[in-house]
C-alpha positions in Angstrom: 35.9 56.6 -33.0 36.9 56.1 -36.6 36.6 52.9 -38.5 40.4 52.3 -38.4 40.7 52.9 -34.7 40.6 50.0 -32.2 39.2 50.3 -28.7 41.9 50.5 -26.1 41.5 48.4 -23.0 42.2 50.2 -19.8 45.0 48.8 -17.7 42.8 49.2 -14.6 40.0 47.1 -16.1 39.6 43.7 -14.4 40.9 41.0 -16.8 38.9 37.7 -17.2 40.1 34.9 -15.0 41.5 32.1 -17.1 40.9 28.5 -16.0 44.2 26.8 -15.2 44.7 23.3 -16.5 47.1 21.2 -14.5 49.0 19.3 -17.1 52.0 17.1 -16.0 55.4 17.6 -17.4 57.2 14.6 -18.8 60.9 14.0 -18.1 63.4 13.7 -20.9 66.6 12.6 -19.1 68.0 9.5 -20.7 70.1 8.1 -17.8 68.8 7.9 -14.3 69.0 5.7 -11.2 65.2 5.7 -11.1 63.3 2.9 -12.9 60.4 4.1 -15.0 57.5 2.0 -16.1 57.1 2.4 -19.9 53.8 3.3 -21.2 52.1 0.2 -22.5 50.5 0.4 -26.0 48.2 -2.3 -27.0 46.3 -3.5 -30.1 42.9 -5.1 -30.1 42.2 -7.7 -32.9 38.9 -9.3 -33.8 39.2 -12.9 -35.0 36.2 -14.7 -36.5 35.1 -17.8 -38.6 36.8 -20.1 -36.2 35.3 -23.5 -35.3 32.4 -23.2 -32.7 34.5 -25.4 -30.4 37.5 -23.1 -30.4 38.4 -22.0 -26.9 40.2 -18.9 -25.6 43.1 -21.1 -24.4 43.6 -22.7 -27.9 43.8 -19.2 -29.5 46.1 -18.0 -26.8 48.5 -20.9 -27.2 48.5 -20.3 -31.0 49.7 -16.7 -30.6 52.1 -17.4 -27.7 54.7 -18.7 -30.1 55.3 -15.0 -30.8 54.6 -13.3 -27.5 53.6 -14.3 -24.0 51.9 -11.0 -23.4 48.5 -11.8 -24.9 44.9 -12.2 -23.7 41.9 -13.6 -25.4 38.2 -13.1 -24.8 35.4 -15.1 -26.5 32.6 -13.0 -28.0 28.9 -13.6 -28.7 28.8 -14.4 -32.4 25.7 -14.0 -34.4 25.7 -17.7 -35.3 27.5 -19.5 -32.4 26.5 -22.9 -33.8 28.3 -22.2 -37.0 31.4 -20.2 -36.0 33.0 -18.5 -33.0 34.5 -15.0 -32.6 37.2 -13.9 -30.2 39.0 -10.7 -29.3 42.7 -10.7 -28.7 44.8 -8.0 -27.0 48.6 -7.9 -27.5 51.5 -5.4 -27.7 51.2 -2.7 -30.4 54.6 -3.7 -32.0 53.1 -7.1 -32.9 50.2 -5.5 -34.8 51.7 -5.9 -38.3 52.7 -9.4 -37.6 49.3 -10.5 -36.5 47.6 -8.6 -39.4 49.6 -10.6 -42.0 47.3 -13.1 -43.8 50.1 -15.7 -43.8 49.9 -15.6 -39.9 46.4 -17.2 -39.9 45.0 -20.5 -41.2 43.1 -20.3 -44.4 39.5 -19.0 -44.1 40.0 -17.1 -40.8 38.7 -13.5 -40.8 40.8 -11.0 -38.9 40.0 -7.2 -38.5 40.9 -4.5 -36.1 38.6 -4.5 -33.0 36.9 -1.2 -32.5 35.8 -0.4 -29.0 32.2 0.7 -28.8 31.8 4.2 -27.5 30.2 4.0 -24.1 26.6 5.1 -24.3 25.3 7.4 -21.6 23.2 5.7 -19.0 19.5 6.4 -19.8 17.8 8.1 -17.0 14.9 6.0 -15.7 13.4 8.3 -13.1 11.9 11.8 -12.7 12.5 13.5 -9.3 10.0 16.2 -8.3 10.4 18.4 -5.2 7.6 20.6 -3.8 8.8 23.5 -1.7 7.1 26.4 0.1 9.7 29.1 0.4 7.8 32.1 1.6 9.9 34.5 -0.5 12.6 33.2 -2.8 14.8 36.3 -3.1 16.8 35.7 0.0 16.6 31.9 0.0 18.9 31.0 -2.9 21.7 29.8 -0.6 19.3 27.3 1.0 18.0 26.3 -2.5 21.6 25.6 -3.6 22.1 23.2 -0.7 18.9 21.4 -1.4 19.7 21.1 -5.1 23.2 19.9 -4.4 21.9 17.1 -2.1 18.6 16.1 -3.9 19.5 16.9 -7.6 15.8 17.2 -8.6 14.6 17.4 -12.2 11.6 19.5 -11.3 11.3 22.1 -8.5 7.8 23.3 -7.8 7.8 26.4 -5.6 4.9 27.9 -3.7 4.8 31.4 -2.3 7.5 32.9 -4.6 6.7 36.4 -3.4 7.8 38.1 -6.7 6.2 40.1 -9.4 5.5 39.3 -13.1 8.4 41.6 -14.3 10.9 40.3 -11.8 10.3 36.5 -11.7 12.3 35.9 -14.9 15.5 37.1 -13.1 15.2 34.6 -10.3 17.6 32.1 -11.9 19.0 28.9 -10.4 22.2 27.5 -11.8 21.4 24.5 -14.0 17.7 25.2 -14.1 15.3 27.5 -16.0 11.9 28.8 -15.1 9.5 27.0 -17.3 6.3 28.5 -15.9 5.3 30.9 -13.2 2.4 32.9 -11.8 2.9 36.1 -9.7 0.5 38.6 -8.3 0.1 41.9 -10.1 -2.3 43.7 -7.6 -1.2 42.2 -4.3 2.0 41.2 -2.6 3.4 37.7 -1.9 1.8 34.5 -3.0 2.6 33.0 -6.5 4.1 29.8 -7.8 6.9 28.8 -10.1 8.2 25.6 -11.8 12.0 25.2 -12.3 13.1 22.6 -14.7 16.6 21.1 -15.1 18.3 22.1 -18.3 18.3 18.5 -19.5 14.5 18.7 -20.1 12.6 20.6 -22.7 9.3 21.8 -21.0 6.4 23.7 -22.5 4.6 26.3 -20.5 0.8 25.6 -20.6 -0.3 29.2 -20.9 -4.0 28.3 -20.9 -3.7 27.7 -17.2 -3.2 31.4 -16.6 -6.9 31.8 -17.3 -7.8 29.7 -14.2 -5.5 31.6 -11.8 -7.0 34.3 -9.6 -5.1 36.4 -7.0 -5.8 35.5 -3.4 -8.0 32.5 -4.5 -6.2 30.0 -6.7 -2.7 30.7 -8.1 -1.5 28.2 -10.7 1.1 27.5 -13.4 1.7 24.3 -15.4 4.2 22.7 -17.8 4.1 19.8 -20.2 7.1 17.6 -21.0 7.9 14.3 -22.5 9.1 11.5 -20.2 9.9 8.2 -21.9 6.8 7.6 -24.1 4.4 9.6 -21.8 3.2 13.2 -22.0 3.5 14.6 -18.5 1.8 17.7 -17.1 3.0 19.2 -13.8 0.8 21.8 -12.1 2.2 24.0 -9.3 -0.5 25.3 -6.9 -0.8 27.8 -4.2 -4.1 28.4 -2.3 -3.9 31.2 0.3 -5.4 30.4 3.7 -8.4 32.7 3.4 -9.4 31.6 -0.2 -12.9 30.2 -0.9 -12.4 26.4 -1.0 -15.2 25.8 -3.5 -13.9 28.4 -5.9 -10.4 27.0 -5.5 -11.5 23.5 -6.4 -13.5 24.7 -9.4 -10.5 26.6 -10.7 -8.1 23.7 -10.2 -10.7 21.4 -11.9 -10.6 23.6 -15.0 -6.8 23.4 -15.0 -6.9 19.6 -14.7 -9.4 19.3 -17.5 -6.9 21.3 -19.7 -4.0 19.1 -18.7 -5.8 15.8 -19.1 -6.7 16.8 -22.7 -3.0 16.7 -23.6 -1.3 14.4 -21.1 -1.3 10.8 -19.9 0.3 11.6 -16.6 -0.5 14.4 -14.1 1.4 15.6 -11.1 -0.3 18.4 -9.0 2.2 19.9 -6.5 1.6 22.7 -4.1 0.4 24.2 -0.9 -3.4 23.8 -0.7 -3.8 25.1 2.8 -6.4 22.3 3.2 -5.5 20.1 6.2 -5.5 16.4 5.4 -6.1 15.5 9.0 -9.3 17.6 9.2 -12.6 16.9 7.2 -11.9 17.8 3.6 -14.9 17.1 1.4 -13.7 19.4 -1.4 -10.3 17.6 -1.6 -12.1 14.2 -1.6 -14.2 15.4 -4.5 -11.2 16.5 -6.5 -9.4 13.1 -5.9 -12.5 11.1 -6.8 -13.4 13.0 -9.9 -9.9 12.8 -11.5 -8.7 9.5 -10.0 -5.9 11.2 -8.3 -4.0 9.9 -5.3 -2.3 11.6 -2.3 1.3 10.4 -2.5 2.2 11.1 1.1 0.2 11.6 4.3 3.1 12.8 6.5 2.7 16.2 8.2 4.3 19.0 6.3 3.9 21.8 8.9 4.6 21.4 12.6 3.8 24.5 14.7 4.6 25.2 18.4 2.8 28.1 20.0 4.0 30.3 22.8 2.6 27.9 25.4 4.7 25.1 24.1 1.7 23.3 22.5 2.6 21.6 19.3 0.2 20.9 16.4 0.8 19.3 13.0 -1.0 19.5 9.7 -0.6 18.4 6.2 -1.3 21.2 3.8 1.3 20.6 1.1 0.7 17.9 -1.5 1.8 16.0 -4.6 -1.2 14.4 -6.2 -0.9 12.1 -9.2 -2.8 9.5 -11.4 0.3 7.3 -11.7 0.3 3.9 -10.1 1.9 3.9 -6.7 4.1 0.9 -7.8 6.2 3.4 -9.7 6.5 6.1 -6.9 8.9 6.7 -4.1 7.8 9.6 -1.8 9.2 11.2 1.3 9.1 14.4 3.4 12.2 16.2 4.6 13.2 19.4 6.4 14.0 22.2 3.9 15.1 24.8 6.5 13.7 27.4 4.2 10.3 28.1 5.8 8.0 26.5 8.3 6.9 23.9 5.7 8.6 20.6 5.1 9.5 19.7 1.5 8.0 16.7 -0.4 10.3 14.5 -2.6 8.7 12.3 -5.2 10.7 9.9 -7.5 8.8 8.6 -10.4 10.4 5.4 -11.7 9.1 5.2 -15.2 9.2 2.8 -18.1 7.1 2.2 -21.2 4.4 0.2 -19.2 3.6 2.9 -16.6 0.0 2.6 -15.5 -2.1 5.7 -15.4 -5.7 6.3 -14.8 -7.7 8.8 -16.9 -10.4 10.7 -15.1 -13.9 9.3 -15.3 -16.5 12.1 -15.6 -18.7 12.1 -12.5 -21.3 14.7 -11.4 -21.5 15.7 -7.7 -23.9 17.9 -5.9 -22.2 20.0 -3.3 -24.6 20.3 -0.4 -24.5 23.5 1.5 -27.1 25.2 3.6 -27.2 28.0 1.2 -27.8 25.7 -1.8 -30.5 23.7 0.1 -32.3 27.0 0.9 -32.3 27.9 -2.8 -33.6 24.5 -3.8 -36.4 24.8 -1.2 -37.5 28.1 -2.6 -37.4 26.9 -6.2 -39.5 23.8 -5.3 -42.0 25.9 -3.4 -42.6 28.1 -6.4 -43.1 25.2 -8.8 -46.4 23.6 -9.8 -46.5 19.8 -9.4 -50.2 19.4 -10.3 -49.5 17.3 -13.4 -48.0 14.6 -11.2 -51.4 13.8 -9.7 -53.0 13.2 -13.0 -51.3 9.8 -13.3 -52.9 6.7 -12.0 -49.8 4.6 -12.0 -46.8 5.2 -9.7 -44.2 4.9 -12.5 -45.8 7.5 -14.6 -46.2 9.9 -11.7 -42.6 9.5 -10.6 -41.3 10.1 -14.2 -43.4 13.3 -14.4 -42.0 14.4 -11.0 -38.4 13.8 -12.2 -39.1 15.8 -15.4 -40.4 18.8 -13.4 -37.7 18.5 -10.8 -34.9 18.3 -13.4 -35.9 21.6 -14.9 -36.3 23.5 -11.7 -35.2 27.2 -11.9 
């Protein structure tokens, strides 16, 4: 096609659909049996430097010598003990009359009253929803329903069941994928965090180094909420994963997030039942001063014999004070997991707790056997060379500390 030629649009090509604007027509007939209410045009005037005792009624009576259609409103002046200010509203055709200096007593200040543009209401809460979808590709209709009802700011999704090269195409209207982790070598699993377009979130890419397929699958974001830096971690632990390895990996991710944030939310499917003994989960909560925000069951299962069991394996953990939290569990109708809704009502005085470094020894039969073998091969003869108990005990601790 030459430079002077223009492309020709095919007549069969589908034309873009234009949005119709329903504007009313305005009648022009001068004579009619119908009575029309004329459009009322008003002027708003600011009157100041009046005596502090001046009332709305006094000013209204002063203006009513020209028109009865007037209203007055007393304003909060900067110096109410020195002068008063009022706003008057009257028909537009009297504007020039009222703005004539000869209309007012000497010393009164009169200007046009400009309406302040209404400021948008500042959002004072952050809504997070944790969902286990067990495959997102065919669940977007369900997600649209949840979003239309709940209107979350953050959507943490476990079991995305996608791949690294496809996850970026899993768009949700009004949201963007701020962070994700998908398996490269295996199917299913994975996590993703969707963020409403109102927020600017940063993908914490260092978290990828603590994610391992089939063991601990993580992604995380950082965003600014009021005056706080907030980190949100989305977690999926497969049912057969090593719990100790999972806790170690998640601990590394938490260390990374606490280095940059005041406030932490850990959302996801841990596959660790809250209603069963959970030493590793307790260890995680204690070490990082985290709280379980809801203890309601998130998975209720009925077997073929009609026996029903319930478990809590989905969580939102946080270090925020419970005074600022509103939490609930609801049916998502997406998978056999219930969703968790958390609303964080924030302000500048939100209380958070930073983790206190604590050391724990995880006792397992395997570790105790290793300790026994190391102690059996260590010489403690020097302990017996001390005549006082304190010296012998200190020597024992020095040897014991360096075992292995």
